[in-house]
N, C-alpha and C positions, 0 to 999 in steps of 0.2 A: 459698638464700635464697626464703621462701614470698612470692610476690606475688599479692594478690586481683585477680580480673576486674574491669576498670572498668566501672563502669554504661554500658549503651548510650545513646549520645547521643539526644537528642529528634530525632525526624523533621522534615526539614527541607523540610515541605511546608506547604501554608496551615494557618493556625490551626484547630483541632477542637476543639470543646467536647465534654468527656466528663462524663458522670454523677459525680457526687461519689464514689459508692462504687467505680466502676471507677477512676477518678484515683487515688484513694487507694491501691488496690490495686496498680497500675503503679508509684507512687512507692515503696511500700514495697518492692516486687520490685527497685527500681533501674531500671525501664525508662523511667520518666519524671523528669525532674528535680523537685526540690521545689517549684520555681516554675511549673509547669504549671497552664494555666487549667482552671478547672472549669466544667463548664456543664451544658446539659441542659435539659430544660423547667422553667420557672419560675426558672430560676439566672441571675443577672446576670453576664456574664464579667467578669473584673477589668481595671480601667481605671486605669493608674498616674496619669492627671490628674485623677481623680476621688475622692473619699472611698470607703475600702474599704467595701463593703456587709458585711452579716452573713455570716459564714462558714457555709455549709451543714453543714459537716463538724463545726463546733462546736456541741454541743448546748445548746438553751436550758434556761435553769432551770426545774425541773418546777412546774407550776401549781398541784400539791396533794400532799401526803404521801398515800400509800398503802401497803396491807399487800401484799407481795411475797414471791416465793419466789426466791432466787438459786441457779441451777445453776451448780455449781463443779467445776473440774478435780481430779483427784486431787491430794494425798491427801485433801484436803477433798471433800463430796458436796454438801450444799445448806445455805442459812441462810435463816431467815424471820424477817421483821421489816418495821420500817416503812422505807419508800425514803425518803432524804433528799435525794441528789444523785445525779447522774451527769456527770462531765467527765473531763479528763484526769489528774486524781490519782487516780481511783478511782471505785467506787461506796461512796456512805456508806449506811449502813444503821442504823437504831435497832432493837436486840435487843428481845425481850419482858422481859428484864432492865432495859431502860433503857439499856444500854452502847452507845455510837456506834461503830461499827465502821467501818472504810474499807478495802476489798479492792482489791487491784491489779487493773487492767482484764484483765491476761492470766489471773487466776485464774477470772474469771466467763465460762461457757458463754453462759447467756441469764438475762433477767430475765423470769419469769413473773408478770405482773399482770391487768390488767383485759382480758379476751379481746376485749371489742369497741375496744379501743384500736387506732388506726391502725398504729402500729407499736411496737416496744420501744424504751424510753430508752436501751439500747445500740447500736441500729442505726446512729447517726453515727459510733460509734468502734469499730465491728466489726473494720475492716481493722486498726486500731490494736491492738485486743487480740489478734486474732488472729497480727499479725506479732511482737507482744512475746510471747506463747507459743511461737512458733516458735523466737525467739532463745533464751529461757530454756531450753528443753529441749536445744537444739543445744549451748549452753555446758555444761549439767550433762552432757551425754555427751561432751564433749572435742573437739566440732567448733567450736573458736574462731574459724577463719577465716568461716565461715558466720555465725555468731552474731553477730560484729562487724560484718559487712556489714548484717546486719537492724537491728542497732541503731543503726548510724551513719544509716541510710535513714530510721529513725523520727525520731531527732533532727533531720534536715535537715527533714524535713516540718514538725514541730512548730515550728522555728524560721522556716521561710517563712511560717507561720500568725500568727507572733507569738506563739507559747504557750511560757512556761517550764515546763518538766514540773515535777511537786509531788508529794506524797503517796507513797505505796507504789508508784505506777506510775513516778514519777521516780527512786525508790529503785533499782529494778529495774534501769531504762534505764543509768544512771550506774555502777552497782556492775559490770553487764556489761561496760561499756566498760572500767573499770579493768582486770577481770580478764583481757579480752583483750589491753589494750594492755602490761601487765605481762608475759603469756605472750609474745609476740612481741618484747618488749624496747623497746618505744616508750615510755621514761619521761615524756617531755614530755607526750605525749596522757595517759598515766594521772594525772599530777599534775591537771592540769586536770580529768579526768572525777571524781578524788578530790574536788576542791573543790566541785565541782559536787553531788557526793552529801552532801558536809558540809552544804551550804546547804540541799538538800531535806530531810535526816533531821533536821536541827535543828528542822524544824517540830514534829516528833512529841515532841520534848523540850519545846519551849515550850508546846505544846497538848497537856496530857496528858490532856484529856478524851477523845480519841479513840484507839482501839487499830487499830494497821495490822495486815492478814493480808496475806501474800504477800510482804513487802517486802524478803525475802532469797532467796537461793540455797540448794539442798540440796547446799551444798559445804563444805570448811573455810573457817573465817572468816580474812578478811585485815584486818578493821578492828577496831581494840581498842575494845570497847562503853563503856569507862569517859570514852576521851578523844576517840573517833573517829579517831583516828590510823590510817593504813594502814601496816602492820609493815614492808611493802617500800619505802617512800617517805620516807627520812628527810631531813631538810633539810641534805644531806651532798652536796657535788657536788666533782667534780676536773677539771681540766684537761689532768691525765694520760692521760685515758680520751678525750676528743674535743672539743679547745677549740673547734673550729669549730661544733659542733652545740651545745655549750653556750652560745656567743655568740647563735647563733639561737634558743634556748630564753630566754634572759635579754631579748632584745629584740623577743620576739614581741608582737603587739598583742593577743594573747588575754587576758593580763592585765588590760588595762583593763576587760574586762566585769565583773570581781570589785570594782569601786571602790564600786559603789552596791549591794552585794547583801548578803548575809547578814553580820554584823560579824566572826564568827568565820571564816568563809572568807575574808575581806577580809584579816583579819591574817595567816592562814596563807599567802595569795598572796604579801602584801607580803614575808614573811621567806623563802618560797623564792626569790622572784625576788632578793631581796638577796644570798641565799648564793651564787647562780650568778654574779652581777655582782661578787662580792667576789674570787671564785676568780679571775674573770677580769684584775680589776685588779692582783691579787696577781700575775699573770703577769707584768706590765709591770714593776713596781716597787711596793716598800714605800709609796712616796711617794704614788703614785696610789691604792693601797688604803685608806690612812689618809685619804683625803679622802672616803671613803663613811661615812655615818653609819647605824648599826643603828636601824631604824625601831622607833617606840615602839607597841607594840601598845595598841590601846584596849581590849581585854578581858582577861580572866585566865582563860581558859579552859585546861584542864590540856594539851592539845595545844598552845596556843599557848607557854605557859610552858616547856614542855618545849623546843621549837622555839628560843626566845628564848636559853635557857641556852647551849644547843649552839653557838648564832651566836655569843654574847658570849664564849665561851670561844676561838673562832677568830678572831674580827675586833675585839676590844677592846683597849685599853691593856694593856700590862703588868700592870697593877694589877687592872683589869677582867676580864683573862682568868684570873688565878688565883682570883678571887673566884668566876667562873663554874664552875671547876673543882672548887674546894670544893662548890658547890652538885651538881654533876654527881655528885660522890663519895659526897655524902649520899644522894642518891638511889639509888646502887648499893647503900649499906650498908641502907636502908631496904628496897630490893626483896630482898635477900638475907636479912635479918631476917624479912621476910615468908614466904620459903620455909623457914624454920626451921634456917637455917646461918649462921654467921657469915661475914664477910667473908674472914677469914683462910683458911676452907677452900676458898675458889674456886679452882678449877686455874689453873695460870700457864702462860702460853704460852711457848716458848724465844724468846729475844730474836735469835739470828742465823739462822734457819732458818725456810722454812716448815714448820709443823707437817704430819707425815705423815698425820694423821687426817682431814685436809679432804678430803672428796668434795665433787663438782658435783651439782647438782639438776637434775631434767628441768624444771624450772619456778621463774619467780621468787614463785611462791606458796607459802605454808606447806605442808608435805607432808601425810601422811595424818592426823597428830594435828590436835585442835581447837587454836583459838587458847588455850583456858583451859591446855593444856599447854605452848603457847610461852610464854604470859605469866608472869612479867615478863620472860622472857629477852631479847624483842626491845627493851624500853626499857633493858636493862643494855647490849646490844649498842651500841645508839645512844649512851649515855653513855660507854662505854669507847673507841669510836672517836672522839669529841668530845674526849675528854681527850687521847688520844694526839696528834691532830692539833693542839690546842692548845699541848701540849710541843713539836711540832714547830717552833713560832714561837720558843720561846727561844734565847737564844744558848749556854748551855751544853750541850757535848754529851752530859752524864750525863742532863740533862733530856729530850733529844731521844731518847736509847736508853730511857729509861722509857715515851716516848710510844709508841716501836714496839712494847714489850712490852704495853702496855694495848692497842693496837690489834689485835694478833695474837691476844688472846682470842676475838675473832670468828670467824676463819677456824678456829681450835683447837675451839671449842667450838659455833658456832651454822651452821657452812657449810650443812648440810642444810636449816634452816629460812630462811638469808639469804644466799643464793649470790652475789646480785649485789652485796651489801655485803661480803662476804668477799673478793669478787675486786676490789673497789675497794681493800680494805685491803693485800692482798698486791701490788697493782700499785705503791701509794704506799710500801709499806716497801722493794720491790726499788728503787725511785728513791732513797729517803733514804738506804739502804745504799751505793748508788753514790757519793753525794754526801759521804759521811762516810769514803770510800775504801775500803769493804768491797765490792771487786769480785766476790769469790768468793761472798759472802753473796747479793749482788744476783742474780748469775746462777744461784744454786740455787733463789732463788725464782722467777724468770722460768721456769725449767724445771719447777717444780711446777707453775705455772700452765699452760704448754703440755701437761703431760701430763695435767692435769685437764680439758683440752678448752677453757679459757678463752683467749679471745685479744681483743686490742683491734682494733675496725674501722679502715679505713682512715680518714683525718682527714674526707675529703668523702663517706664512705658514708652514703647515707638511712638511715633506720630502716627494719627489713624490714617488707614489706607496709604500706607508707604510703599514706593515702586522706584524703579530707577528711571531717570528722565534726563532731559537735557542739561539740566541744572545740577544734576548731582552724580555722584559715581553710581556703580552698579548696587552698592549697598548704601542705600540714603541716609545720611546723617540725620540724626534725631532732630526734633523740634526742639529749639531753645525757649521758646515761651507758649507751650503746648495747653494753652488755659481754653477750655471750651465748655459749652453748653452742655449740662447731664440732663437727661430724662430720667435717670435712675441712680439717687444719690448713693446707693448701696454697691452700684456697679464699680469695679476698679477701673480707672481710666476714663470712664464715661461713655459718652457716643458723640460722634460727629454731628454737626448740623446735617 
């Protein structure tokens, strides 16, 4: 199991005031906590009992617009235009054609303006820009541990200053956290970072007047451009994976911070938290679960509507479940028609055995193909699992067996793209077969899971590589779906990818 080195504690000596640039560099490196005092000539130290002074690390608004040249990191080279603003969202520039551009901080090397100016407008944010650039490059070359540590230090420093990441800079920060946490199997942290990403990137859709530059990684897509859904994070949870971790996820105070944010992120947070709570209640008994009411979203966003249908098919009354299944089946039909083939031609998974074609993936991220090649398969996979788990709630054993077939489409057809969801399906199918009295079928699927290198962690095992970050309290909540590849079947908890 990989573990990150913990940041060095702050020296237990008399308070020493550092210059802002030095302090920021030490914070980003993890040497100082994000609450370290900033000081130096002309800087007022932090006094908790007094109103907070203006933070010297936060750039003041530009006194006047001016023509500048932005020197950019590859693959871009330079941009010319009228400087509009420089802040934590990025560098805003009005191009010669009149287009408003917002460039992520990590893409900007320098701002060349008036040579007589005392300092560049980028100077107060130079440490942030450098830290984010180092995180981006490390993540893109596969050094996720180091990249995540840098991103989490950045997020903590901004949170300590009361700054909410925004613009393309915030997009890069949160997408990086999602990717790193998915890779090491921390689903809870990935969900919260994804919700942060949704809130940030919705700004670009609302404010279409500005074009963002540098807001994504040079890696295969993990977000659906139409719905903002993260293909690896369906609102589907199971107590058969790790009930204790799922409860910590559902009870975490992290959900509270989405209550007053972006309305779509708020609706998605409500639905994901409800999904976890419902599975926990259902583990107690049907009466406890029926006492929970599916939240009524305030928005009609595509990701919200899909999540609502998935949860209605699982958590509603018998009639509500049937109606939700019809909507999900209609979605699948539309997706298949869009692919130029009929629903009848879709491959059918066997009902009694784990499909032998299932192969594990080294990552919870989509493989080498672009998301355009995966879509709309990810949505079909979500819908088939949702329909299957809905049918498992029915009393008729024929319905439940049909549900198993629906679920087995995912490991049979989408295991490479959606390995975690495939493993969840096989785990639940094995348990349901055992309940139906098919012990031989259940044993075969468990063997298949073990041969593929997938194993459930111990019930009290923490997520691999845990640590405080922008999307979790100082004690990270455990992973609600910590199912990960293992290179040593005898090792408790396994090892992260």
